[in-house]
N, C-alpha and C positions, 0 to 999 in steps of 0.2 A: 666337806664343803667349806666349813669355817676355817680349816687350816689353809686351804687354797686361797680363800679370800684374804686371810691375814698375810699370807706370803705376797699376794698381789699388792696389798696396801703397803707392805714393807718395802717392796721393790720400788713402788711409785714414790714413796717418801725418800728412799735412798737416792733415786735419780735426781729428785728435786734438790736435795742437799748437795749432791755432786755438782749440779749447775751453779748453785750459790757459791760453792768453794772456788769455782773458776774465777769469780770476781776478783780474787786476790791478784790475778795476773793482769788486771786492768790498771794497776798503779794505785798507790795509797791515796794520793790527792784526787785523782780523777774519779776513782770509785767512791771516795767519801763525798765528793760533790754530787755524784749521781744519786747516792743514797739520800742525801739531804734534799735534793729536788723531788725524789719520790715521796719522801715524808710530807713535804708541803703539798704535793698532789693528793695525798691520801687525806689530809686534813681539810683541804679547801671545800670539798662538796658538803660535808656536814656543817662547816662554819658558814658556808653560803646559805644553806637551808635555815640556819638560826638567824643570820643577819637579815635575810629577806623577810622572814616572819616578823622580826623586830621592826624593820622598816615599815611594813604594813600596819603594825600595831601603833607606832608613834604617829604615822601619817593619818591614821584613822581618827585621831583626836581632833583633827581640823585646825591645828595650830602650826604655823610655819615658823618654828623656833629652832634653837641650836640642836636639840636632840634629833629633830628630823634631818638636819644637815649632817650631823654626825653619823646617823644610821645610813643615810645615802652614801656618805663618803666611805663607810665601811664596806657596803656592797660593791661600790665602784673599785675600792682598793683590792678586794678579793678577786674581782674580775681581772684587774690589771696584774695581780700576782699570778693568776692562772696563766695569763698570756706570757709573762716573763718566764714562768716555769717551762712553758713549751719551748721558748727560745733557748733557754739554758740546756734543756734536754736535747734539742737538736744539735747543740754544739758538743756536749760532753759524751753523749751516747755513742756516736761513731768512734770517738777516741778510745773508749773502754772496749768496744767491740773489736776494733782492729788490734789492740794490744793483746787481748785474750786469744784471738785467732792467730796472730803472729807467733805467740809463744807456743801454742799447740802445734802449729805447722812446723815451727823450728824443731820441736821435739820429734815430729814425724819424719822430718828430713834426716835428723840424726839417726833415728832408728833405721831408715832405709839405707843410709850410707854405711852403717855398721854391719848390715847384712853382707856377708862376704861374697855372695854370688848373685847371679841374675835369676836363678831358678825360682826363688821365692817372689822376687819382684814381678816376674812374668806370669805367675800363677793367677788363675781367675779369682781365687779367694782374696789374694792380696790386692789385685786391681779393683775389685768391687769395694772392698773396705776402704782403700785409699781414695777412691772416687767419692765415696760418701763423706769421708773425713775432710777433704779439702775442696769439695764442690762449692764454688762461689756463684754458680748459676742460679737462676730463679726457679722456684716451683710454686705455682699458684701465687705468683707475685712476691714470694718471700725467699730469702736466702737460706741455704743450708749452711748455717754458721754456728759453731759452738759459742762464739761471742754473742750473737744475737739471741741465742737460746738462754744464755746466762743472764743477760740484761732483761730479756723477756720474763724470766722466772722472778727476778727482783721486782719487776713491775707488777706481776701477778700477785706477789706477796702483799704489796702495798695496796693493790686494788681490793684484795680480801680484807685488809685492815680497814680500808675506807668503807667497805660494805658492812663490816661488823660495827663500825662507829655509827653508820646510818641506822643499823638495826637497833642498837642501844637507844638512839634518839627516838625512833618510832615506837619502841617498846614502852616509853614513858606515856604514850597514848594508848596503845593496844599491843599487848604481848602476842596474842594469837596472830594478828595481822603482820607484825614484824617477823615472827618466826616462820609464818607461812610463806611470806614473800622470799625470805632467805632460802627456805627449803626448795621452793619452786625454781628459783633462779639457779641454785646449785644443781638441781636435777636437769634443767635445760642445758647447763654448761657441760655436765658430765655426758649427756647424750650426744651433744654436738661434737664434743671431743672424740668420743668413741667412733662416731661416723666418719669424721674427717681423718682420724688416725688410720682407718681402713684404706682411705684413698692414698695416703702416703705409703702404706704397705704395698699397694699395687705399683706405685711409681718406683719404689726401691727394688721391686722384684726383677726389673729389667734394666740394670745399669749398663749392660752391654748394648742394649738398644739405644740408650742415651748417648753412649760414646760413638756408636755408629752414626747416629743422627748428626752429632757434632762433626764427625770426620767428613761426612758428605758435604755439609755446608762449608767446612774449611777448604776442602778440595775445590769446590765450585768457585770460591772467592779468590783463593791464593794458589793452592797447589796445582790446579789444572787450568789456570786462567787462560793460558795460551791455547790449549786444546779446545777449550770451550768456544773460543772465538774462531779458531781456524777450521774446526770441524763442525761448528754449529751444534754444540752439545748442550746449549742452555735448556732446551725442552727436556732432554734426557735427564739432566741433573735435577730439573724441577720435578719431573716425575719421580725420580728416586727419592727426592726430599719429601714429597708428599707421601710416598709409600712408607718410608722409614718413620716419618712422623706419625702416621696413622697406626702403624704396627706398634710403635712404642707408647704413644699417648692415647690411642683410641680406647684401650681398656680403662684408663684413668678417667677419661671424659664420660664413658658409660657409667662408671661407678659414681661419678659426681652427680649425674642425672638421677640415678637411683636413690642417692641420698636426699636430693632435693624433693623427690616424690614422697619420701617418708617423713617429711618434716611438717606435715599439716597439723599434727597434734601439738607441736611446739608453738606454732602460730596461735592456736587456740589458747594454750596455757599462757602465753605472753600477753595476749589481749585480755584474758581473764584477770591476770595479775595487775595489769594497768588499770582496768576498770575498778578492781577492789581498792587499789591505791588511792584513787580519787573518790570513789563512792562512800567508803567507810568514814573518812573524815568529814565529807560533805553531809552525810546523814547525821553525824554528831553535831554539826553546826545547826542544821535544821531542828535538831532536838534540843538545842540550847545548851548542850554540855561542852561545847567547844566554840571558841571565837574564830572568826575568819583568819586572823593572823596566824594562829596556831595551825589552822588547816593548811595554810601555805607551807609552813615549816614541815609538817608531817608528810604532805604530798611530795615535796622535794626529797625528803628523806627516803620515802618509799621508792621513788625512781632511782635514788642513789643505790639502794639495795639491788634493784633489778639490773644495774649496770654490770654486776659480776656475772650475770647469765649471758652477757653478750660476748661472743668469741671475737675479741679484739685482735689486733695484729700480733700482740705478744703471744697469743695462743698458738698461732702458726709458727712464730719464731721458735717457740719452745719445742713443739712436736716435730718440726722439720729439722731444726738444728740439733735436737737431741740425738738424732740418728748419726750425725757427724761425731758427737762426743762418744757415743757407744762404739762406733767403728774405730775411733782412735784408741779407746780403752781395750778393745778386742785385739788390735794389732800389738799394742804394748804388752798385754798379758800373754799372748801367744809367743811373742819374741822372748819374753823372760822365761816362759815355760820351756821353750826349745833350747835356750841356753843352759838351763839346769839339767835338761834331759840328755844333753850331748848330741842332739840331732845333727845330721850332716848338713843341714841348711844353715847352721850358724857356726861361728868359730870362737873358741876360747883361746886366745893367743898364749902360747907357752914360751915363746922366745921371739925376740925382735929379729927382723931381717937386717942385713948389713946396711949401713948408711950409703946413700948415693955417693959416687965418686971412688969407690973401691975397685978392686979387680973384677973383671967379668966372671960370673959364676959358671960352674959346671952344672948343666941341667940335664936330668935324665927322666925319661918316661919309661916306666916299668909295667908292661902288660896292662896298659890303660884301656879300660872299656867305658864307653859313655853312650848313653841313649837319652835323647830329649824327652821330656815328659809327654806321654801320649803316643810316642813313636813305637812302632812294632819291632824295628831292627836298630841295632846300635850303629852310630856314626863311626865311632872308633871301636875297633874290636881286637884287643890285644896289641895295641901300639907300643913298640919298644924302640927307643932311639936315644942317643946321647948328643947333646949340643956342647961342644968343647969351647973353652974360653977363647974369645977373640976370632973365631972362624966365621966365615960367611957361608951360610947354608941356604939353599933354595929348596922350597917344598912345592912340588907340582903334582898334577893329577887331574882327572876329569872332574866335572862339577858334581858336588855332593859326596866326595870321598872324605871330607872332614878337614880340609885345610884351614878354613876360618875357625872351625870348632877347636882345632888344635891350638890356635892362638888364644881363644877364649879360656881354655883350660890352663894354658901357660900363664895367663894373667890372673888366674884364680877367680874368674867370673862364674865358672861352674866347677863342680867337684866330680871326679871320676866315680862311676858306679862301682868299679873295682880297679885294682892296681893302684899305683901311686906315682906322684911326680916329686922328685927330690931336687933340692938346690944345694950344691956342695955337700951332698949326702944327707941333708936334712929334709924330712917330709914337708912339702909345701903346705900341707894341711895344718901343720903346727906353727907356721910363721904368722906374724901379724900381717894380714892382707894389705892394709894400707901402706905399711912400710915396704913390703915386697913390690907393690906397684910403683913405688917411687924409684925403683931400679929399672923400670921398663919405659921404653918410648915406643908406642904403638901407633901406626897409621893404618886405620881400617879403610877398606874400599869405599864405604859410605861415610867418609869423614864429615865432621860438622863444619858448617860455614857460620861462624859466630857473628852475630850482628854487633860488631865492636870495631875498634880501630885495627889497622894493620899490625901495629905493635902488639896489641893484646892477642890477636889471632895467632901470632907466632909464639909469644911468651907464656900463654896460658898452660901449655903442656909441661912447664916446669914451675908451676905456681909456688911450690914450696921454696924456690930460690928467689922469687921476686915478691913474695907476699909482704905487704907493708912498706914496700919501697918501689920506685920505678924500675922497670926493666932496663938492663944495660943496652943502650941503643946500638953500640958497636957490635955486641954479640948478636943482636937481632939482625942487623945489616949483614953480618957475616953469614948467618944462617940463610938469609934470603939469597945471598950471592952463591952459596954452595948449592942451593936448590934451583939455580938458574933464573931467579926472579929479580936480578939487578935492573934490567930494563923496565920491568913492571914498576919497581919502586921509583925510578927516574920519571916515569910518565905520570905518576900521581901527584897532583898539585900540592897536597898537604903532606906528602911523604908518609912517614910512619903514623902520623895522626889522622890519616884518611879513614873515614868511617866506611866500613864495608857492610852495606845494608841496602837491600834492594827495594824495601818498602818505604814510603814516605819521601820526604825531601831531605837533601843534604847528604845522602848516602851514595856510595859508588858500588855497583855490582861488577863482578869479574867474569871472564869466560871460564869454561870448564877447565881448560889447561892452566890458566892463571891461578885458579883456586887450587889445582893440584900442586902447583909449585909452592903456594903459601902453606899448604898442608905438609909438604915435604920439609919446608923450613921449620915448621913446628917441632917435628921429631928431631931434626938436626940440632936445633937449639937445645932441646932436652938432653941430647947426648953430650953436647958441650957443657951443659950444666951438671953433668955427673951421672946420668943414667947409662947403664952399661949393657943393656939388652935392647937392641933396635929391631923392631918388627915392622916390615913394610908389606902390607896386604894390597896387591894389585896397584903398585905405586905409579905405574905409567898408563893407567886406564884412560886418562883424559889427555895424554900428551901425544903430539904428532910423531911421525916416524923419525924425524931428525932428532927431536928431543929424546925419544926413546933410545936411539942409538948412543946418545951422549950420556945416558942415565948412569951407567956403571962408572964411567970415567969421572963424571962430575960429582956424583953423590956417593955411591957405595965405596969406591976405592979410597975416598978421602975420610972415611970414618975410622977413627983411631980408638984403641982401648975399649972396644965394645964388640959383643957378639951380634952379628947381623943376620936376621932371618928374612928371606925374601919369599913371598908367595905370589905367584903370577900364572896366568894362562898363557902369556906371551913368552915362549921359551927363549926368544932372543934376549929378553931382559935378564934371564937367570943364567944364561950360558957362561958368563965370566965367573960365576960363583965357584969357590973352591970345592964345594961339595953340593951335590944335588940329590934330593930324596924324592922318589916317586911313591905316592900313596895309592893303594888300591885295596878296596874292601876294608877300609879302616885300619890298615896296617902298612908297614914299610914293605914295598915290593922290590925296589931297587935303590941302591945307595952307592954314590961314587962321583967322580968328576964327570964333566961333559964328555971328555974323550973316552973315559972308561965305559960310560953308559952307551955311547954310540957304538963302541966296539962290541959291547954285549949284545946289541941288536934286539933289545927287548921293547917294552912299552914306551920308554922315553925316546928311543931312537925312532920309533914309528911316529910318535907325536911330533918330534922335531922335524922329521923329513916332510910330513904333511904340511906343517906350517911354513917351512922353507919353500916348498913348491908353490903354495898359495901366494906367498909374498913375491916370488919370482914372476908368477903369472900376472900379478897386479902391476909389477914394474914393466913387464913387456907390453901390457895393455896401455 
């Protein structure tokens, strides 16, 4: 029992020291000023008790002379200092908090970016810890922030210093009263901390519910705003919001009520301590062993001791924000562990990839098997194929055969469960993933619509070429022209500086087809900047029939010095490709040109014939 208690105290002390060490990230000047402010706050209560007692003493002499004015000025000065300290604290505290939080979040971003694949990022464990580490939402009115926890711990240290100072002052009158008040106050604080800590445990147990609650509210306001109005879904969303809120926060509220019911004895102890603080000095005054001025000093000192028993805001800052610190430490420790253990979820680069701008590589998939976490069957099951330098290859197949998964494996976003992927004969797992991705230009079907200027929307896909300097506007315009967006550019009043942002004022939103062309321009810009593998996943999904017909002539045929990989359900888009690969059951079922596969009369020929007949029927209609 003693060993467990010692371990618990050691852990508690260690976490508190960990929080105080975070203050170094707040900046030397800012943190130094914060410490100075807290020192003054710790000294003022005891100084005020002494000064008020002195004022009563000199005022009781019945003479209005300079000692009375000096004592009054001292009391007023301490009051003003206390107010100035609060103003200074309100200014410097947020600065230190934001710097600490910014540093930790920057480290977490670096950790996440250095993870080579998406499997770890998409796992529930990583999502839960990351949510606790960077959660800036409120919980019981407090932020889950390592910065607020660190600053709160500093405040608690000096609150304890203030309580000890008040205890020493009161002990000059009565040691039992001083020690008793301090012990009762600490017992109350310990009990309150344990009870409220349990509430935070309940809240942390359902981070998925909190994310679901946020998702429902976000969809109701932004994501599904048109549907809410057109289909009258406001009541439905309100009901879902109430249901998710009650499911997520109902247990927390019930635990909170249970805690409040158990706090009756804390109220009794607090009242008893307050009565003793006033009654013992008063009894000494009636007994003639203490004058009234000293009684005022000791009563104020007693209430100063009792302040440590109050669960101030810093207590919730510490207990709530400490979970963010622990989550950050857990992520960092697990990442370092997996790097040392050689886990497939991390990469220790053994050789760099070639720089952008070289020749297109030869890429080979060798008996690749991949299954998503939790899935019962593999998406890719023995996939073997070779992508030769400079060729245009189309990958087709039914939904769910692994076309997009194939692209994610090519980009190193996931690792094969077995088999391997080689680049010019070198295992992709041994390459620096960031350097390899700088040789790729990938347009996914669910491409991102960046809330930025048109220029940035095009140039961001080759950020390594424009970082630290403006993008080449001529290159951006050329990419837009090749993507068929010249008319779009001409119609925008601010040209490349037009802000593409649908919320707020001053932004311009685009149609689905216009966004598709901007997204195409992104990857064409990246290829022009030196990326040598171009991947287009459903590149004509938002284009009309005429634009789709022009797609190969305008876009694909004009790509030079790059391997082009087309993925599409619309076989008219991929027909001109020099090579077409049909995937079935996670492996290559057919491989050849359009004419070859049509002559074969297999799955591709059936797909193409069905789509052609459907298109002809629409034209006749």
